[in-house]
py3Dmol code that shows the C-alpha trace and the ligand (Angstrom):
import py3Dmol

protein = """\
ATOM      1  CA  MET A   1      95.496 128.438 146.552  1.00  0.00           C
ATOM      2  CA  SER A   2      97.405 131.699 146.127  1.00  0.00           C
ATOM      3  CA  ALA A   3      97.209 134.169 149.067  1.00  0.00           C
ATOM      4  CA  ALA A   4      96.220 136.871 146.584  1.00  0.00           C
ATOM      5  CA  VAL A   5      92.950 134.947 145.546  1.00  0.00           C
ATOM      6  CA  GLU A   6      89.888 135.830 147.707  1.00  0.00           C
ATOM      7  CA  PRO A   7      88.537 132.360 148.841  1.00  0.00           C
ATOM      8  CA  LEU A   8      84.971 131.439 147.945  1.00  0.00           C
ATOM      9  CA  ILE A   9      84.717 129.440 151.137  1.00  0.00           C
ATOM     10  CA  ALA A  10      87.101 129.110 154.029  1.00  0.00           C
ATOM     11  CA  VAL A  11      86.940 127.068 157.239  1.00  0.00           C
ATOM     12  CA  GLU A  12      88.898 127.664 160.364  1.00  0.00           C
ATOM     13  CA  GLY A  13      89.088 125.344 163.317  1.00  0.00           C
ATOM     14  CA  LEU A  14      86.130 123.367 162.293  1.00  0.00           C
ATOM     15  CA  ARG A  15      85.207 120.660 164.522  1.00  0.00           C
ATOM     16  CA  LYS A  16      82.267 118.136 164.908  1.00  0.00           C
ATOM     17  CA  SER A  17      81.901 115.561 167.532  1.00  0.00           C
ATOM     18  CA  PHE A  18      78.968 113.299 168.200  1.00  0.00           C
ATOM     19  CA  PRO A  19      78.062 112.307 171.778  1.00  0.00           C
ATOM     20  CA  ILE A  20      77.699 108.670 172.670  1.00  0.00           C
ATOM     21  CA  GLN A  21      74.792 108.108 174.946  1.00  0.00           C
ATOM     22  CA  ARG A  22      74.908 105.389 177.760  1.00  0.00           C
ATOM     23  CA  GLY A  23      71.596 103.530 177.276  1.00  0.00           C
ATOM     24  CA  LEU A  24      68.355 105.231 176.636  1.00  0.00           C
ATOM     25  CA  PHE A  25      68.252 107.683 179.490  1.00  0.00           C
ATOM     26  CA  GLY A  26      71.956 107.568 180.531  1.00  0.00           C
ATOM     27  CA  GLY A  27      74.526 110.196 180.391  1.00  0.00           C
ATOM     28  CA  LYS A  28      77.286 110.847 177.876  1.00  0.00           C
ATOM     29  CA  ALA A  29      79.556 107.780 177.577  1.00  0.00           C
ATOM     30  CA  GLY A  30      82.105 109.458 175.229  1.00  0.00           C
ATOM     31  CA  GLU A  31      82.469 111.273 171.940  1.00  0.00           C
ATOM     32  CA  VAL A  32      83.165 110.469 168.292  1.00  0.00           C
ATOM     33  CA  HIS A  33      85.619 113.112 167.131  1.00  0.00           C
ATOM     34  CA  ALA A  34      84.589 112.981 163.435  1.00  0.00           C
ATOM     35  CA  VAL A  35      86.195 116.354 162.415  1.00  0.00           C
ATOM     36  CA  ASP A  36      88.858 117.745 164.594  1.00  0.00           C
ATOM     37  CA  GLY A  37      90.045 121.162 163.670  1.00  0.00           C
ATOM     38  CA  LEU A  38      90.027 121.658 159.834  1.00  0.00           C
ATOM     39  CA  ASP A  39      91.550 124.773 158.186  1.00  0.00           C
ATOM     40  CA  PHE A  40      91.277 125.153 154.398  1.00  0.00           C
ATOM     41  CA  ALA A  41      90.007 127.376 151.724  1.00  0.00           C
ATOM     42  CA  ILE A  42      88.570 126.860 148.332  1.00  0.00           C
ATOM     43  CA  ALA A  43      89.025 129.416 145.488  1.00  0.00           C
ATOM     44  CA  PRO A  44      86.309 130.365 142.950  1.00  0.00           C
ATOM     45  CA  GLY A  45      86.430 127.845 140.108  1.00  0.00           C
ATOM     46  CA  GLU A  46      88.745 125.488 142.092  1.00  0.00           C
ATOM     47  CA  THR A  47      88.293 121.721 142.892  1.00  0.00           C
ATOM     48  CA  LEU A  48      89.692 120.770 146.165  1.00  0.00           C
ATOM     49  CA  GLY A  49      89.879 116.953 146.512  1.00  0.00           C
ATOM     50  CA  LEU A  50      89.420 115.601 150.105  1.00  0.00           C
ATOM     51  CA  VAL A  51      90.692 112.006 150.394  1.00  0.00           C
ATOM     52  CA  GLY A  52      91.180 109.385 153.103  1.00  0.00           C
ATOM     53  CA  GLU A  53      90.012 105.986 154.156  1.00  0.00           C
ATOM     54  CA  SER A  54      86.462 105.565 155.092  1.00  0.00           C
ATOM     55  CA  GLY A  55      85.735 106.781 158.681  1.00  0.00           C
ATOM     56  CA  CYS A  56      88.309 109.618 158.489  1.00  0.00           C
ATOM     57  CA  GLY A  57      85.609 112.306 158.573  1.00  0.00           C
ATOM     58  CA  LYS A  58      85.699 113.579 154.979  1.00  0.00           C
ATOM     59  CA  SER A  59      81.877 113.219 154.370  1.00  0.00           C
ATOM     60  CA  THR A  60      81.214 114.976 157.711  1.00  0.00           C
ATOM     61  CA  ALA A  61      83.545 117.797 156.598  1.00  0.00           C
ATOM     62  CA  GLY A  62      81.435 118.220 153.288  1.00  0.00           C
ATOM     63  CA  ARG A  63      78.109 118.299 155.250  1.00  0.00           C
ATOM     64  CA  LEU A  64      79.542 120.894 157.705  1.00  0.00           C
ATOM     65  CA  LEU A  65      80.662 123.071 154.796  1.00  0.00           C
ATOM     66  CA  LEU A  66      76.998 123.137 153.573  1.00  0.00           C
ATOM     67  CA  ARG A  67      75.723 123.487 157.167  1.00  0.00           C
ATOM     68  CA  LEU A  68      73.610 120.319 156.728  1.00  0.00           C
ATOM     69  CA  ILE A  69      74.922 119.542 160.187  1.00  0.00           C
ATOM     70  CA  GLU A  70      76.000 122.079 162.828  1.00  0.00           C
ATOM     71  CA  PRO A  71      79.664 122.379 163.760  1.00  0.00           C
ATOM     72  CA  THR A  72      80.767 121.821 167.414  1.00  0.00           C
ATOM     73  CA  ALA A  73      83.236 124.673 166.935  1.00  0.00           C
ATOM     74  CA  GLY A  74      84.782 126.691 164.197  1.00  0.00           C
ATOM     75  CA  ARG A  75      84.031 129.161 161.382  1.00  0.00           C
ATOM     76  CA  VAL A  76      82.683 128.600 157.939  1.00  0.00           C
ATOM     77  CA  SER A  77      83.242 131.782 155.887  1.00  0.00           C
ATOM     78  CA  TYR A  78      81.335 132.213 152.578  1.00  0.00           C
ATOM     79  CA  ARG A  79      82.792 135.159 150.736  1.00  0.00           C
ATOM     80  CA  GLY A  80      83.831 136.580 154.049  1.00  0.00           C
ATOM     81  CA  THR A  81      80.429 135.978 155.854  1.00  0.00           C
ATOM     82  CA  ASP A  82      80.525 133.545 158.729  1.00  0.00           C
ATOM     83  CA  ILE A  83      77.642 131.240 158.038  1.00  0.00           C
ATOM     84  CA  ALA A  84      78.112 128.901 160.937  1.00  0.00           C
ATOM     85  CA  GLY A  85      75.882 130.979 163.239  1.00  0.00           C
ATOM     86  CA  LEU A  86      73.227 132.040 160.743  1.00  0.00           C
ATOM     87  CA  ASP A  87      69.570 131.167 161.481  1.00  0.00           C
ATOM     88  CA  ARG A  88      67.350 129.515 158.890  1.00  0.00           C
ATOM     89  CA  ALA A  89      66.080 132.605 157.269  1.00  0.00           C
ATOM     90  CA  ALA A  90      69.557 134.220 156.996  1.00  0.00           C
ATOM     91  CA  MET A  91      70.968 130.942 155.648  1.00  0.00           C
ATOM     92  CA  LEU A  92      68.501 130.770 152.728  1.00  0.00           C
ATOM     93  CA  PRO A  93      70.453 132.782 150.200  1.00  0.00           C
ATOM     94  CA  PHE A  94      73.519 130.820 150.913  1.00  0.00           C
ATOM     95  CA  ARG A  95      71.649 127.505 150.445  1.00  0.00           C
ATOM     96  CA  GLN A  96      70.978 128.591 146.847  1.00  0.00           C
ATOM     97  CA  ARG A  97      74.624 129.074 146.192  1.00  0.00           C
ATOM     98  CA  MET A  98      75.862 125.782 147.782  1.00  0.00           C
ATOM     99  CA  GLN A  99      74.651 122.368 146.538  1.00  0.00           C
ATOM    100  CA  MET A 100      75.473 118.792 147.003  1.00  0.00           C
ATOM    101  CA  ILE A 101      75.885 115.669 144.686  1.00  0.00           C
ATOM    102  CA  HIS A 102      75.494 112.480 146.687  1.00  0.00           C
ATOM    103  CA  GLN A 103      77.107 109.030 146.289  1.00  0.00           C
ATOM    104  CA  ASP A 104      73.934 107.175 145.975  1.00  0.00           C
ATOM    105  CA  PRO A 105      71.517 109.351 143.805  1.00  0.00           C
ATOM    106  CA  TYR A 106      68.817 106.846 144.069  1.00  0.00           C
ATOM    107  CA  ALA A 107      68.540 107.260 147.888  1.00  0.00           C
ATOM    108  CA  SER A 108      68.499 111.187 147.403  1.00  0.00           C
ATOM    109  CA  LEU A 109      65.836 111.241 144.698  1.00  0.00           C
ATOM    110  CA  ASN A 110      62.174 111.065 145.668  1.00  0.00           C
ATOM    111  CA  PRO A 111      60.751 107.809 144.141  1.00  0.00           C
ATOM    112  CA  ARG A 112      57.244 109.340 143.908  1.00  0.00           C
ATOM    113  CA  MET A 113      58.300 112.447 141.782  1.00  0.00           C
ATOM    114  CA  SER A 114      58.838 112.507 138.063  1.00  0.00           C
ATOM    115  CA  ALA A 115      62.377 113.245 137.062  1.00  0.00           C
ATOM    116  CA  GLY A 116      61.330 116.657 135.767  1.00  0.00           C
ATOM    117  CA  ASP A 117      59.696 117.568 138.975  1.00  0.00           C
ATOM    118  CA  ILE A 118      62.747 116.384 140.918  1.00  0.00           C
ATOM    119  CA  VAL A 119      65.090 118.691 138.961  1.00  0.00           C
ATOM    120  CA  GLY A 120      62.627 121.643 139.099  1.00  0.00           C
ATOM    121  CA  GLU A 121      61.800 121.300 142.818  1.00  0.00           C
ATOM    122  CA  PRO A 122      64.591 123.645 144.072  1.00  0.00           C
ATOM    123  CA  LEU A 123      63.203 126.267 141.817  1.00  0.00           C
ATOM    124  CA  VAL A 124      59.758 125.833 143.279  1.00  0.00           C
ATOM    125  CA  ILE A 125      61.084 125.854 146.938  1.00  0.00           C
ATOM    126  CA  HIS A 126      63.149 129.059 146.253  1.00  0.00           C
ATOM    127  CA  GLY A 127      60.179 130.709 144.397  1.00  0.00           C
ATOM    128  CA  ILE A 128      62.192 131.183 141.198  1.00  0.00           C
ATOM    129  CA  GLY A 129      60.413 131.898 137.909  1.00  0.00           C
ATOM    130  CA  ASN A 130      56.795 131.052 136.890  1.00  0.00           C
ATOM    131  CA  ALA A 131      55.672 127.522 135.808  1.00  0.00           C
ATOM    132  CA  ALA A 132      56.622 128.101 132.067  1.00  0.00           C
ATOM    133  CA  GLU A 133      60.032 129.490 132.997  1.00  0.00           C
ATOM    134  CA  ARG A 134      60.641 126.534 135.212  1.00  0.00           C
ATOM    135  CA  ARG A 135      59.744 124.072 132.571  1.00  0.00           C
ATOM    136  CA  GLU A 136      62.068 125.771 130.099  1.00  0.00           C
ATOM    137  CA  LYS A 137      64.956 125.775 132.741  1.00  0.00           C
ATOM    138  CA  VAL A 138      64.329 122.080 133.481  1.00  0.00           C
ATOM    139  CA  ALA A 139      64.341 121.153 129.830  1.00  0.00           C
ATOM    140  CA  ALA A 140      67.659 123.083 129.435  1.00  0.00           C
ATOM    141  CA  LEU A 141      69.233 121.184 132.437  1.00  0.00           C
ATOM    142  CA  PHE A 142      68.073 117.837 131.129  1.00  0.00           C
ATOM    143  CA  ALA A 143      69.838 118.722 127.816  1.00  0.00           C
ATOM    144  CA  ARG A 144      72.945 119.928 129.456  1.00  0.00           C
ATOM    145  CA  VAL A 145      73.574 116.881 131.553  1.00  0.00           C
ATOM    146  CA  GLY A 146      72.871 114.508 128.596  1.00  0.00           C
ATOM    147  CA  LEU A 147      69.322 113.322 129.303  1.00  0.00           C
ATOM    148  CA  ARG A 148      66.498 113.157 126.763  1.00  0.00           C
ATOM    149  CA  PRO A 149      63.513 115.557 127.039  1.00  0.00           C
ATOM    150  CA  ASP A 150      61.056 112.660 127.269  1.00  0.00           C
ATOM    151  CA  GLN A 151      62.874 111.279 130.367  1.00  0.00           C
ATOM    152  CA  GLN A 152      61.299 114.149 132.365  1.00  0.00           C
ATOM    153  CA  GLN A 153      58.094 112.057 132.713  1.00  0.00           C
ATOM    154  CA  ASN A 154      60.043 109.010 134.074  1.00  0.00           C
ATOM    155  CA  TYR A 155      60.614 108.068 137.739  1.00  0.00           C
ATOM    156  CA  ALA A 156      64.037 107.550 139.398  1.00  0.00           C
ATOM    157  CA  HIS A 157      63.698 103.670 139.303  1.00  0.00           C
ATOM    158  CA  GLU A 158      63.553 103.836 135.454  1.00  0.00           C
ATOM    159  CA  PHE A 159      67.026 105.318 135.069  1.00  0.00           C
ATOM    160  CA  SER A 160      70.287 103.611 135.131  1.00  0.00           C
ATOM    161  CA  GLY A 161      72.870 104.447 137.819  1.00  0.00           C
ATOM    162  CA  GLY A 162      74.812 106.860 135.505  1.00  0.00           C
ATOM    163  CA  GLN A 163      71.495 108.520 134.419  1.00  0.00           C
ATOM    164  CA  ARG A 164      70.463 108.874 137.972  1.00  0.00           C
ATOM    165  CA  GLN A 165      73.652 110.654 138.757  1.00  0.00           C
ATOM    166  CA  ARG A 166      73.086 112.952 135.765  1.00  0.00           C
ATOM    167  CA  LEU A 167      69.594 113.622 137.330  1.00  0.00           C
ATOM    168  CA  GLY A 168      71.323 114.505 140.681  1.00  0.00           C
ATOM    169  CA  ILE A 169      73.730 116.852 138.815  1.00  0.00           C
ATOM    170  CA  ALA A 170      70.886 118.586 137.029  1.00  0.00           C
ATOM    171  CA  ARG A 171      69.047 119.215 140.264  1.00  0.00           C
ATOM    172  CA  ALA A 172      72.289 120.518 141.775  1.00  0.00           C
ATOM    173  CA  LEU A 173      72.756 122.950 138.983  1.00  0.00           C
ATOM    174  CA  ALA A 174      69.069 124.260 139.052  1.00  0.00           C
ATOM    175  CA  LEU A 175      69.767 127.193 141.360  1.00  0.00           C
ATOM    176  CA  GLY A 176      73.018 128.261 139.725  1.00  0.00           C
ATOM    177  CA  PRO A 177      75.389 127.269 142.570  1.00  0.00           C
ATOM    178  CA  GLU A 178      78.808 128.675 143.223  1.00  0.00           C
ATOM    179  CA  LEU A 179      79.911 125.630 145.320  1.00  0.00           C
ATOM    180  CA  ILE A 180      79.066 122.019 144.931  1.00  0.00           C
ATOM    181  CA  VAL A 181      80.093 119.387 147.440  1.00  0.00           C
ATOM    182  CA  CYS A 182      80.502 116.092 145.550  1.00  0.00           C
ATOM    183  CA  ASP A 183      80.413 113.204 148.066  1.00  0.00           C
ATOM    184  CA  GLU A 184      81.867 110.067 146.442  1.00  0.00           C
ATOM    185  CA  PRO A 185      79.769 110.884 143.276  1.00  0.00           C
ATOM    186  CA  VAL A 186      81.158 108.017 141.152  1.00  0.00           C
ATOM    187  CA  SER A 187      81.999 105.339 143.789  1.00  0.00           C
ATOM    188  CA  ALA A 188      78.642 103.571 143.140  1.00  0.00           C
ATOM    189  CA  LEU A 189      78.966 103.602 139.326  1.00  0.00           C
ATOM    190  CA  ASP A 190      80.343 101.128 136.842  1.00  0.00           C
ATOM    191  CA  VAL A 191      83.954 101.805 135.908  1.00  0.00           C
ATOM    192  CA  SER A 192      82.822 102.484 132.352  1.00  0.00           C
ATOM    193  CA  ILE A 193      80.419 105.203 133.453  1.00  0.00           C
ATOM    194  CA  ARG A 194      82.745 106.932 136.047  1.00  0.00           C
ATOM    195  CA  ALA A 195      84.895 108.689 133.305  1.00  0.00           C
ATOM    196  CA  GLN A 196      81.716 110.110 131.674  1.00  0.00           C
ATOM    197  CA  ILE A 197      80.340 111.569 134.888  1.00  0.00           C
ATOM    198  CA  LEU A 198      83.740 112.978 135.885  1.00  0.00           C
ATOM    199  CA  ASN A 199      84.219 114.581 132.504  1.00  0.00           C
ATOM    200  CA  LEU A 200      80.723 116.035 132.712  1.00  0.00           C
ATOM    201  CA  LEU A 201      81.578 117.528 136.068  1.00  0.00           C
ATOM    202  CA  MET A 202      84.721 119.089 134.717  1.00  0.00           C
ATOM    203  CA  ASP A 203      82.992 120.394 131.562  1.00  0.00           C
ATOM    204  CA  LEU A 204      80.283 122.031 133.735  1.00  0.00           C
ATOM    205  CA  GLN A 205      82.937 123.580 135.931  1.00  0.00           C
ATOM    206  CA  ASP A 206      84.597 125.136 132.820  1.00  0.00           C
ATOM    207  CA  GLU A 207      81.272 126.364 131.666  1.00  0.00           C
ATOM    208  CA  PHE A 208      79.877 127.840 134.843  1.00  0.00           C
ATOM    209  CA  GLY A 209      83.077 128.455 136.973  1.00  0.00           C
ATOM    210  CA  PHE A 210      81.747 126.950 140.231  1.00  0.00           C
ATOM    211  CA  SER A 211      83.954 125.318 142.803  1.00  0.00           C
ATOM    212  CA  TYR A 212      83.914 121.751 144.036  1.00  0.00           C
ATOM    213  CA  LEU A 213      84.744 120.096 147.279  1.00  0.00           C
ATOM    214  CA  PHE A 214      85.270 116.562 145.918  1.00  0.00           C
ATOM    215  CA  VAL A 215      85.196 113.934 148.652  1.00  0.00           C
ATOM    216  CA  SER A 216      86.526 110.469 147.703  1.00  0.00           C
ATOM    217  CA  HIS A 217      88.427 107.592 148.830  1.00  0.00           C
ATOM    218  CA  ASP A 218      89.608 106.886 145.368  1.00  0.00           C
ATOM    219  CA  LEU A 219      93.026 108.570 144.687  1.00  0.00           C
ATOM    220  CA  ALA A 220      92.913 107.921 140.920  1.00  0.00           C
ATOM    221  CA  VAL A 221      89.542 109.788 140.685  1.00  0.00           C
ATOM    222  CA  VAL A 222      90.862 112.609 142.906  1.00  0.00           C
ATOM    223  CA  GLU A 223      94.007 112.954 140.776  1.00  0.00           C
ATOM    224  CA  HIS A 224      91.791 113.215 137.636  1.00  0.00           C
ATOM    225  CA  ILE A 225      89.536 116.004 138.791  1.00  0.00           C
ATOM    226  CA  SER A 226      91.361 118.051 141.541  1.00  0.00           C
ATOM    227  CA  HIS A 227      93.413 121.255 141.360  1.00  0.00           C
ATOM    228  CA  ARG A 228      94.558 120.685 145.047  1.00  0.00           C
ATOM    229  CA  VAL A 229      94.187 117.805 147.360  1.00  0.00           C
ATOM    230  CA  ALA A 230      93.769 117.582 151.103  1.00  0.00           C
ATOM    231  CA  VAL A 231      94.431 114.264 152.721  1.00  0.00           C
ATOM    232  CA  MET A 232      92.424 113.487 155.980  1.00  0.00           C
ATOM    233  CA  TYR A 233      93.297 111.057 158.713  1.00  0.00           C
ATOM    234  CA  LEU A 234      91.020 110.606 161.767  1.00  0.00           C
ATOM    235  CA  GLY A 235      89.257 114.029 161.393  1.00  0.00           C
ATOM    236  CA  ARG A 236      92.446 116.039 160.631  1.00  0.00           C
ATOM    237  CA  ILE A 237      94.175 117.191 157.416  1.00  0.00           C
ATOM    238  CA  VAL A 238      97.699 115.701 157.406  1.00  0.00           C
ATOM    239  CA  GLU A 239      98.813 117.008 154.045  1.00  0.00           C
ATOM    240  CA  LEU A 240      97.452 119.656 151.520  1.00  0.00           C
ATOM    241  CA  THR A 241      99.057 120.691 148.321  1.00  0.00           C
ATOM    242  CA  ASP A 242      98.504 120.958 144.587  1.00  0.00           C
ATOM    243  CA  ARG A 243      97.665 117.793 142.748  1.00  0.00           C
ATOM    244  CA  ALA A 244     101.049 117.349 140.943  1.00  0.00           C
ATOM    245  CA  THR A 245     103.093 117.727 144.157  1.00  0.00           C
ATOM    246  CA  LEU A 246     100.878 115.439 146.080  1.00  0.00           C
ATOM    247  CA  PHE A 247     101.021 112.574 143.533  1.00  0.00           C
ATOM    248  CA  ASP A 248     104.661 113.052 142.507  1.00  0.00           C
ATOM    249  CA  ALA A 249     106.313 114.177 145.748  1.00  0.00           C
ATOM    250  CA  PRO A 250     104.088 113.494 148.837  1.00  0.00           C
ATOM    251  CA  LEU A 251     105.703 114.180 152.227  1.00  0.00           C
ATOM    252  CA  HIS A 252     103.358 112.672 154.721  1.00  0.00           C
ATOM    253  CA  PRO A 253     103.875 108.933 155.512  1.00  0.00           C
ATOM    254  CA  TYR A 254     100.098 108.393 155.282  1.00  0.00           C
ATOM    255  CA  THR A 255      99.883 110.012 151.843  1.00  0.00           C
ATOM    256  CA  GLU A 256     102.804 107.837 150.682  1.00  0.00           C
ATOM    257  CA  ALA A 257     101.095 104.758 151.991  1.00  0.00           C
ATOM    258  CA  LEU A 258      97.794 105.549 150.406  1.00  0.00           C
ATOM    259  CA  LEU A 259      99.546 106.048 147.024  1.00  0.00           C
ATOM    260  CA  GLU A 260     101.360 102.708 147.401  1.00  0.00           C
ATOM    261  CA  ALA A 261      98.062 101.000 148.000  1.00  0.00           C
ATOM    262  CA  VAL A 262      96.279 102.069 144.828  1.00  0.00           C
ATOM    263  CA  PRO A 263      96.740 100.901 141.216  1.00  0.00           C
ATOM    264  CA  VAL A 264      97.711 104.254 139.752  1.00  0.00           C
ATOM    265  CA  PRO A 265     100.636 104.695 137.191  1.00  0.00           C
ATOM    266  CA  LYS A 266     103.902 104.880 139.041  1.00  0.00           C
ATOM    267  CA  VAL A 267     105.854 106.216 136.072  1.00  0.00           C
ATOM    268  CA  ARG A 268     104.686 108.895 133.655  1.00  0.00           C
ATOM    269  CA  PRO A 269     106.147 110.442 130.591  1.00  0.00           C
ATOM    270  CA  GLY A 270     108.564 113.262 131.548  1.00  0.00           C
ATOM    271  CA  GLY A 271     108.401 112.575 135.238  1.00  0.00           C
ATOM    272  CA  GLY A 272     107.323 109.699 137.556  1.00  0.00           C
ATOM    273  CA  ARG A 273     106.659 108.842 141.093  1.00  0.00           C
ATOM    274  CA  LYS A 274     109.079 107.618 143.719  1.00  0.00           C
ATOM    275  CA  ALA A 275     109.840 103.932 143.037  1.00  0.00           C
ATOM    276  CA  ARG A 276     108.698 102.329 146.306  1.00  0.00           C
ATOM    277  CA  ARG A 277     107.011 103.587 149.498  1.00  0.00           C
ATOM    278  CA  LYS A 278     106.018 101.977 152.738  1.00  0.00           C
ATOM    279  CA  PRO A 279     102.699 100.217 152.341  1.00  0.00           C
ATOM    280  CA  LEU A 280      99.694 100.970 154.589  1.00  0.00           C
ATOM    281  CA  VAL A 281      99.139  98.353 157.318  1.00  0.00           C
ATOM    282  CA  GLY A 282      96.360  97.970 159.855  1.00  0.00           C
ATOM    283  CA  ASP A 283      92.924  99.769 160.087  1.00  0.00           C
ATOM    284  CA  VAL A 284      91.917 103.306 160.912  1.00  0.00           C
ATOM    285  CA  PRO A 285      91.640 103.478 164.844  1.00  0.00           C
ATOM    286  CA  SER A 286      88.445 104.278 166.389  1.00  0.00           C
ATOM    287  CA  PRO A 287      87.578 108.041 166.358  1.00  0.00           C
ATOM    288  CA  ILE A 288      86.249 107.477 169.848  1.00  0.00           C
ATOM    289  CA  ASN A 289      89.517 106.410 171.302  1.00  0.00           C
ATOM    290  CA  ARG A 290      92.279 108.041 169.180  1.00  0.00           C
ATOM    291  CA  PRO A 291      95.947 107.290 169.696  1.00  0.00           C
ATOM    292  CA  ARG A 292      97.847 109.927 171.561  1.00  0.00           C
ATOM    293  CA  GLY A 293     100.362 112.285 169.811  1.00  0.00           C
ATOM    294  CA  CYS A 294     100.282 111.692 166.029  1.00  0.00           C
ATOM    295  CA  HIS A 295      97.045 109.723 165.445  1.00  0.00           C
ATOM    296  CA  PHE A 296      98.867 107.837 162.583  1.00  0.00           C
ATOM    297  CA  HIS A 297     101.804 106.641 164.762  1.00  0.00           C
ATOM    298  CA  PRO A 298     100.518 103.068 165.324  1.00  0.00           C
ATOM    299  CA  ARG A 299     100.525 102.496 161.529  1.00  0.00           C
ATOM    300  CA  CYS A 300     103.477 104.704 160.617  1.00  0.00           C
ATOM    301  CA  ALA A 301     106.703 103.003 159.659  1.00  0.00           C
ATOM    302  CA  TYR A 302     108.644 106.102 160.544  1.00  0.00           C
ATOM    303  CA  ALA A 303     107.168 106.702 164.055  1.00  0.00           C
ATOM    304  CA  HIS A 304     109.621 107.703 166.821  1.00  0.00           C
ATOM    305  CA  ASP A 305     109.243 108.695 170.459  1.00  0.00           C
ATOM    306  CA  ARG A 306     108.081 112.204 169.856  1.00  0.00           C
ATOM    307  CA  CYS A 307     105.279 110.866 167.624  1.00  0.00           C
ATOM    308  CA  ARG A 308     103.719 108.931 170.505  1.00  0.00           C
ATOM    309  CA  SER A 309     103.445 111.918 172.804  1.00  0.00           C
ATOM    310  CA  GLU A 310     103.265 115.214 170.685  1.00  0.00           C
ATOM    311  CA  GLU A 311     100.610 115.924 168.041  1.00  0.00           C
ATOM    312  CA  PRO A 312     102.178 117.396 164.893  1.00  0.00           C
ATOM    313  CA  ALA A 313     100.620 120.719 163.704  1.00  0.00           C
ATOM    314  CA  LEU A 314      99.865 121.298 160.087  1.00  0.00           C
ATOM    315  CA  ARG A 315     102.683 123.466 158.718  1.00  0.00           C
ATOM    316  CA  GLU A 316     103.567 125.033 155.448  1.00  0.00           C
ATOM    317  CA  VAL A 317     106.906 123.401 154.503  1.00  0.00           C
ATOM    318  CA  THR A 318     107.246 124.963 151.047  1.00  0.00           C
ATOM    319  CA  PRO A 319     104.941 127.623 149.529  1.00  0.00           C
ATOM    320  CA  GLY A 320     101.479 125.981 149.201  1.00  0.00           C
ATOM    321  CA  HIS A 321     102.469 122.604 150.698  1.00  0.00           C
ATOM    322  CA  GLN A 322     101.261 121.913 154.159  1.00  0.00           C
ATOM    323  CA  VAL A 323     102.131 118.807 156.145  1.00  0.00           C
ATOM    324  CA  ALA A 324     101.395 117.674 159.727  1.00  0.00           C
ATOM    325  CA  CYS A 325     104.373 115.357 160.519  1.00  0.00           C
ATOM    326  CA  HIS A 326     107.369 115.584 162.853  1.00  0.00           C
ATOM    327  CA  LEU A 327     109.645 114.594 160.092  1.00  0.00           C
ATOM    328  CA  HIS A 328     108.902 117.940 158.278  1.00  0.00           C
ATOM    329  CA  ASP A 329     108.667 120.386 161.235  1.00  0.00           C
ATOM    330  CA  GLY A 330     112.332 120.514 162.331  1.00  0.00           C
ATOM    331  CA  GLY A 331     112.125 117.408 164.479  1.00  0.00           C
ATOM    332  CA  PRO A 332     114.572 114.514 164.177  1.00  0.00           C
ATOM    333  CA  ARG A 333     114.943 113.397 160.568  1.00  0.00           C
ATOM    334  CA  LEU A 334     114.826 109.682 159.819  1.00  0.00           C
ATOM    335  CA  PRO A 335     115.928 107.999 156.668  1.00  0.00           C
ATOM    336  CA  LEU A 336     112.987 107.712 154.266  1.00  0.00           C
ATOM    337  CA  ALA A 337     114.719 105.487 151.794  1.00  0.00           C
ATOM    338  CA  LEU A 338     113.264 101.913 151.747  1.00  0.00           C
ATOM    339  CA  PRO A 339     115.542  98.902 152.021  1.00  0.00           C
ATOM    340  CA  GLY A 340     115.851  96.811 148.972  1.00  0.00           C
TER     341      GLY A 340
END
"""
ligand_1 = """\
8
SF4
Fe 104.765 109.097 161.275
Fe 105.633 110.571 163.343
Fe 105.077 111.815 161.048
Fe 103.117 110.863 162.545
S 104.512 112.449 163.105
S 103.234 110.625 160.325
S 103.976 108.982 163.479
S 106.695 110.265 161.360
"""
view = py3Dmol.view(width=600, height=400)
view.addModel(protein, "pdb")
view.setStyle({"model": 0}, {"cartoon": {"style": "trace"}})
view.addModel(ligand_1, "xyz")
view.setStyle({"model": 1}, {"stick": {}})
view.zoomTo()
view.show()
């Protein structure tokens, strides 16, 4: 995001840890550091992809952004207002402007309400319009997301997975949001349906101009929809840059390894990706007992002594490209070329 653009939402030093209790009445046995000092901003109309393996804290980051859970520390600024400390009443106008689309729409849709009532419920909760106006709005939302008018009478279990996600999208649109957090919105869908839903999300953004935080473990999906991408590892952002740079010239060894692990095209017309990278080995360590220094060092093919003791800071290495790695902060440079 250009420094000249006023962000829609910005987070600084955002942290969330969950205490681990010892037994039913015991004291605190430890902490799960789910999100550990995030700094990023999203511009109006922008999609920021947030990627990483499961357990890296990306869904928690999305929930913190919407204040569905309270941060342990840090600021969440919405158009310049810090919403992290607002009480319920003061938060209400912001709730209208920030919505969420879930991975599993079935779990998030009330099975006892008709589809029309599900989509119209946010309007009722926020006291928007009279009954006739709400009916008209719901009908327009059904049409816009590609559902038939008669489907308003149906219940969630009568819809297919893709239709349920359309229902979730219609509900998220009801209040005219400026920001939508999409938490793995196509992961539970058949491959044939994914592109339809992604294209719908992109068309809606073109039409209404809202921003997305798009949380996904699927790099191919993130590449399709994002303007910029942040890569998370064990609660921290390790690389953040524009989509083309991240996929064609990644700098962090974790990003390189993630790209090596997914079946995305390695060569494109007019460009292409680096031929071979170090593959990802092992699992994400426990967020309860994180490795010292760079959290990625036990899995990193380029780890050296400094990595085991000193945590790398997220630095801007070229305009708009941030990386947290000692290979890119003036530390000792190691050869990145792979043998063979
Ligand atoms: Fe690898 Fe060291 Fe960079 Fe961490 S800081 S990613 S261990 S080279």
